[in-house]
C-alpha positions in Angstrom: -25.3 -12.3 5.0 -23.1 -14.2 2.5 -23.0 -13.2 -1.2 -22.7 -16.6 -2.9 -23.2 -15.5 -6.5 -23.2 -12.5 -8.9 -24.3 -13.4 -12.4 -25.3 -11.5 -15.5 -29.0 -11.4 -16.3 -30.0 -13.1 -19.6 -30.6 -9.6 -21.1 -27.4 -8.2 -19.7 -26.1 -6.9 -23.0 -29.2 -4.6 -23.1 -30.0 -3.8 -19.4 -26.6 -4.4 -17.7 -28.4 -5.9 -14.8 -27.1 -8.5 -12.4 -28.6 -11.4 -10.4 -27.1 -11.3 -6.9 -27.6 -14.4 -4.8 -27.2 -14.2 -1.0 -27.4 -16.8 1.8 -28.5 -16.2 5.4 -29.4 -18.8 8.0 -29.4 -21.5 5.3 -31.9 -19.6 3.1 -31.0 -18.3 -0.4 -32.4 -15.2 -2.0 -31.8 -13.7 -5.4 -32.3 -10.0 -6.1 -31.9 -8.1 -9.4 -29.6 -5.0 -9.3 -28.8 -2.4 -12.0 -25.2 -2.1 -10.9 -22.8 -3.8 -8.5 -19.8 -2.3 -6.6 -17.5 -4.9 -5.1 -15.9 -3.3 -2.1 -14.3 -6.3 -0.2 -10.8 -5.1 -0.8 -7.8 -7.4 -1.1 -7.4 -8.7 2.5 -10.1 -11.3 2.5 -8.7 -14.7 1.6 -5.5 -15.6 3.6 -2.5 -17.0 1.7 -1.1 -19.9 3.6 1.6 -21.4 1.4 2.2 -24.6 3.4 3.3 -26.5 0.3 6.3 -24.1 0.0 7.8 -25.3 3.3 9.1 -28.9 3.2 8.4 -30.8 6.4 5.6 -28.6 7.6 3.2 -31.5 7.7 5.6 -33.1 10.3 5.5 -30.0 12.6 3.7 -30.8 15.8 3.1 -27.3 17.0 0.4 -24.8 16.1 0.4 -23.3 12.6 -2.0 -20.5 11.5 -2.3 -17.3 9.4 -1.8 -13.9 11.0 -5.4 -13.1 10.4 -6.3 -15.5 13.3 -3.9 -13.7 15.6 -5.9 -11.7 18.2 -3.9 -11.0 21.3 -0.4 -11.8 22.7 -1.4 -13.2 26.1 -1.9 -16.8 25.0 1.7 -16.9 23.8 3.2 -16.1 27.2 6.2 -18.4 27.8 6.0 -19.8 24.3 8.5 -20.0 21.5 7.1 -18.4 18.3 8.3 -18.2 14.7 6.7 -15.5 12.5 7.1 -15.9 8.8 6.7 -12.8 6.7 8.2 -9.3 6.9 5.2 -7.2 6.1 3.2 -4.9 8.4 1.3 -7.8 10.1 4.4 -9.9 10.7 6.4 -7.0 12.2 3.5 -5.9 14.4 3.0 -9.4 15.7 6.7 -10.0 16.3 7.3 -6.8 18.2 4.2 -7.3 20.3 5.2 -10.9 21.1 8.7 -9.8 22.1 7.2 -8.6 25.4 5.4 -11.8 26.2 7.0 -14.8 24.5 9.6 -16.8 26.3 12.0 -17.0 23.4 13.0 -14.2 21.0 10.3 -14.3 18.2 12.2 -15.1 15.0 11.0 -13.2 12.0 11.7 -15.1 8.8 11.9 -13.2 5.5 12.4 -14.4 2.0 13.3 -11.0 0.4 13.6 -8.4 3.2 11.7 -5.1 3.4 12.1 -1.4 4.0 11.1 -0.5 7.5 10.0 3.1 8.1 9.0 5.1 11.1 5.6 6.6 11.3 7.1 9.9 12.1 9.7 11.6 9.9 11.7 14.8 9.9 11.1 16.9 13.0 8.5 14.4 14.2 6.0 15.1 11.4 3.8 12.2 10.0 5.8 10.3 7.4 3.2 10.5 4.7 2.6 14.2 5.1 6.4 14.8 4.5 7.1 12.2 1.9 3.9 11.8 -0.2 4.0 15.2 -2.1 3.6 16.2 -5.7 7.1 17.6 -5.7 8.6 14.3 -4.6 6.4 12.5 -7.2 7.5 14.9 -9.9 11.2 14.3 -9.2 10.8 10.6 -8.9 9.1 10.3 -12.3 11.4 12.8 -14.1 14.9 12.4 -12.7 17.3 10.0 -14.4 16.8 6.5 -13.0 20.2 6.3 -11.4 19.6 9.5 -9.4 16.0 8.6 -8.6 17.1 5.2 -7.3 19.9 6.7 -5.2 17.6 9.3 -3.6 15.0 6.7 -2.9 17.4 4.4 -1.1 18.9 7.3 0.8 15.4 8.2 2.1 14.7 4.6 3.0 17.9 4.4 5.0 17.5 7.8 6.6 16.8 6.3 10.1 19.1 3.3 10.1 21.0 1.2 7.6 18.9 -1.8 6.7 21.8 -4.0 5.8 23.1 -3.7 9.4 19.8 -5.1 10.7 19.3 -7.9 8.2 16.3 -6.1 6.6 17.8 -4.9 3.3 15.4 -5.9 0.4 17.0 -8.1 -2.3 16.2 -5.4 -4.9 16.3 -2.2 -2.9 15.4 0.1 -5.8 11.9 -1.4 -6.2 9.2 0.9 -4.9 7.5 -1.7 -2.8 5.3 -0.5 0.0 7.5 -0.2 3.1 6.7 -1.6 6.5 5.7 1.0 9.1 6.9 0.0 12.5 8.6 2.2 15.0 9.6 -0.6 17.4 11.2 -3.2 15.1 14.7 -1.6 14.8 14.9 -1.1 18.6 13.7 -4.7 19.2 16.4 -6.0 16.8 19.1 -3.8 18.4 18.1 -5.0 21.9 18.0 -8.6 20.8 14.4 -9.3 21.6 13.5 -9.9 17.9 15.8 -11.8 15.5 15.7 -11.5 11.7 16.3 -14.7 9.8 16.3 -15.7 6.1 13.5 -17.9 4.7 12.8 -21.3 6.3 14.4 -24.1 4.3 12.5 -26.9 6.1 10.6 -27.9 9.2 11.1 -30.8 11.5 8.6 -32.0 14.2 9.7 -29.3 16.6 12.1 -26.9 14.8 12.7 -24.8 11.7 15.9 -24.9 9.7 16.7 -21.6 7.9 18.4 -21.2 4.6 21.6 -20.1 6.3 21.7 -23.4 8.2 20.7 -22.0 11.6 18.0 -23.7 13.6 15.2 -22.4 15.8 14.4 -25.2 18.3 11.4 -26.2 20.3 8.9 -24.0 18.5 5.4 -23.9 19.9 3.7 -21.9 17.2 4.3 -20.7 13.6 2.4 -17.6 12.5 2.3 -17.1 8.7 2.1 -13.4 7.9 2.2 -14.2 4.2 -0.5 -11.9 2.8 -3.7 -12.7 1.0 -4.8 -14.3 -2.2 -6.9 -12.3 -4.7 -10.1 -14.1 -5.5 -13.8 -13.6 -6.2 -15.4 -17.0 -5.7 -18.9 -15.5 -6.2 -18.1 -14.3 -9.7 -17.7 -16.1 -13.0 -13.9 -16.3 -13.9 -14.6 -14.7 -17.3 -15.7 -11.5 -15.7 -12.6 -10.7 -13.7 -9.7 -12.8 -15.0 -7.2 -13.8 -12.3 -3.8 -15.2 -13.1 -0.7 -15.4 -10.9 -2.6 -13.5 -8.2 -3.3 -10.7 -10.6 -6.7 -9.6 -11.8 -7.5 -7.9 -15.1 -9.2 -4.6 -14.3 -9.0 -1.2 -16.1 -7.4 1.3 -13.7 -7.9 -1.4 -11.0 -11.6 -0.8 -11.1 -13.5 -1.9 -14.2 -13.7 -5.4 -15.8 -12.7 -4.4 -19.4 -14.8 -6.9 -21.4 -18.3 -6.3 -20.0 -21.0 -5.3 -22.6 -22.2 -2.7 -20.1 -20.0 -1.0 -17.5 -22.2 -1.7 -14.5 -19.7 -3.4 -12.3 -16.8 -1.8 -10.5 -14.3 -3.0 -7.9 -13.5 -0.5 -5.2 -10.4 -0.7 -2.9 -8.5 -3.3 -4.9 -5.3 -1.4 -5.2 -2.3 -0.9 -2.8 -0.9 2.6 -3.1 1.7 4.4 -1.1 -0.9 6.6 0.4 -4.1 6.6 2.3 -6.5 3.8 1.4 -9.8 5.6 2.1 -9.2 8.6 -0.1 -8.2 6.2 -2.9 -11.4 4.2 -2.6 -13.4 7.5 -2.4 -12.0 8.7 -5.7 -12.5 5.3 -7.3 -16.2 5.3 -6.2 -16.7 8.8 -7.5 -15.5 7.8 -10.9 -17.4 4.5 -10.8 -20.7 6.3 -10.1 -20.2 8.7 -12.9 -19.5 5.8 -15.3 -22.6 3.8 -14.1 -24.8 6.9 -14.4 -23.5 7.4 -18.0 -21.9 10.8 -17.2 -18.5 9.4 -18.0 -17.7 6.8 -20.7 -15.0 4.2 -20.7 -12.5 3.7 -23.6 -13.0 0.8 -26.1 -12.1 -2.8 -25.0 -9.0 -2.7 -27.1 -7.8 0.6 -25.5 -8.5 -0.7 -22.0 -6.6 -4.0 -22.5 -3.7 -2.1 -24.0 -3.6 0.2 -21.0 -3.7 -2.8 -18.6 -0.8 -4.4 -20.4 1.1 -1.1 -20.4 0.5 -0.6 -16.6 1.6 -4.2 -16.0 5.0 -3.5 -17.5 5.4 -0.4 -15.3 4.4 -2.3 -12.2 7.1 -4.9 -12.9 9.7 -2.2 -13.2 8.7 -0.2 -10.1 7.3 -2.8 -7.7 8.4 -6.3 -8.9 6.4 -9.4 -9.6 4.9 -9.9 -6.1 3.2 -6.5 -5.8 0.4 -7.0 -8.4 -2.0 -4.5 -6.9 0.5 -1.8 -6.0 0.4 1.6 -7.7 1.9 5.0 -7.3 -0.4 7.0 -5.1 -0.3 10.5 -6.7 0.0 9.3 -10.3 -3.0 7.0 -9.7 -5.1 9.6 -7.9 -4.5 12.2 -10.6 -5.4 9.7 -13.2 -8.8 8.9 -11.6 -9.5 12.6 -10.8 -8.8 13.6 -14.5 -11.7 11.3 -15.6 -14.2 13.3 -13.6 -12.7 16.7 -13.8 -11.5 16.8 -10.2 -7.7 17.0 -10.8 -6.3 20.3 -9.6 -4.7 22.4 -12.3 -1.3 23.2 -10.8 -0.1 25.8 -13.4 -3.4 27.7 -13.2 -3.2 27.7 -9.4 0.3 29.2 -9.5 -1.1 32.0 -11.6 -4.4 32.6 -9.7 -3.7 31.4 -6.1 0.1 31.1 -5.5 -0.3 30.4 -1.8 -2.6 27.5 -2.4 -0.5 26.3 -5.3 2.7 26.1 -3.1 0.9 24.0 -0.5 -0.7 21.8 -3.1 2.5 21.1 -5.0 5.1 21.0 -2.2 2.9 20.1 0.7 1.1 16.8 1.6 -1.1 15.4 -1.2 -4.1 15.3 1.0 -7.6 14.3 -0.3 -8.8 17.9 0.0 -7.0 18.5 -3.2 -9.5 16.4 -5.1 -12.4 18.5 -3.7 -11.2 21.8 -5.2 -13.0 21.3 -8.5 -15.3 18.9 -10.3 -18.3 16.9 -9.0 -18.4 16.8 -5.3 -16.5 20.1 -5.1 -16.3 21.4 -1.5 -16.1 25.1 -0.8 -14.0 24.5 2.3 -11.3 22.5 0.5 -9.0 25.5 0.0 -9.0 26.5 3.7 -8.6 22.8 4.7 -5.5 22.6 2.7 -4.0 25.8 4.0 -4.7 24.8 7.6 -3.9 21.1 7.5 -0.6 21.5 9.3 -2.3 23.5 12.1 -4.7 20.6 12.7 -1.8 18.0 12.5 0.3 19.8 15.1 -2.4 20.9 17.5 -3.0 17.5 19.2 0.7 17.2 20.2 0.9 20.7 21.6 -0.7 19.9 24.9 2.1 21.8 26.6 2.6 25.1 25.0 6.3 26.0 24.6 6.1 28.3 21.6 4.5 28.5 18.2 4.1 25.2 16.3 6.9 24.7 13.8 5.6 23.6 10.4 8.1 21.8 8.1 10.1 23.6 5.5 8.7 22.3 2.3 12.0 22.6 0.3 14.7 22.2 3.0 15.4 18.6 2.2 16.0 19.2 -1.4 18.0 22.4 -0.7 20.3 20.4 1.5 20.6 17.8 -1.3 21.7 20.2 -4.0 23.7 22.7 -2.0 26.8 20.5 -1.6 27.1 19.8 -5.4 26.6 23.6 -6.1 29.3 24.5 -3.5 31.7 21.9 -4.9 31.2 23.2 -8.5 31.7 26.8 -7.2 34.9 25.9 -5.4 36.2 23.9 -8.4 35.7 26.9 -10.8 37.2 29.3 -8.3 40.4 27.3 -8.1 40.9 26.8 -11.9 
């Protein structure tokens, strides 16, 4: 079933109702709804910027978007160029490195941070890195220190400049690529990192550094997606420069009645499903009338303010990116589901330590508020047990949970020792 149109009813200013038109087997049907949640996300309409590559019309090989890529077998013995250094581009390049005849070239305009899915002591990256403590330091340390620490973490596994991956502006908090194979593939010579393509010929690509990749059979564009809602009037969700105007990434700010919400239209450095879950919880409360939205002026001011912060932290290309913990806390505060950390330290120190220094798991937003879950506390305290159990198929001792403060203790101990030695000598 295709949704071909969502339009306000003539009496929308009073009822807040919508006419939703669908198509199936050539037949159209219109149904009236009291509210609409748009949950299609932001990976729907492929961005294929052919006009940005001179000579591409002359190219005689195959050219398609990464969304059409299904399996590597059909590329056996082929020479393939992948354009785009995001998750899809890196996954495709590393997979094709085992089947393609020629080293798959990975062309990138601006570089990218590439991270391993496992972090210190083999623990999941997000469980170690996405914590309230890390977020607190990032948002409160002086910018110079915060930027230095961020780049130190990004380069913890390997130096990106040595692999041709270093982002042009390394301090931007763009979402990193998660790929465990790519550094090894580059080191072994089975994947080659190149700058952006300057132009195409009938059979080759000429890169900005003057090097040429000859006899190309296929070009795969892993160039992301465009943000569009063709079934909506443009006045409802204004889109400009691939950026939509939504309050907190959810609500169109200028509707007379808040009966429409967009779910999953953000990219945060954290799990997507818990983010969408919290968005939906708030949206339902607003539609029911339990929660109210600010005035149109206040919402537009907030959108403009957030746009400035996004430019500072993520750059111009990441229009839907947001900081995971800050965003989740913001949503949770609207429905009374944000955990009160100071109160937890007074009443339940053990839980407070895990909530603040441990992984910011979605259980935290089920401790209080609507949808409160009695099992949330125990789930938080035992989350490392469940994480480690699947890998302990051969028992060799007790599972070793990560030390929540070890990284920061190591960071600060050297300056402290240096200062101590300095004062001891004077």
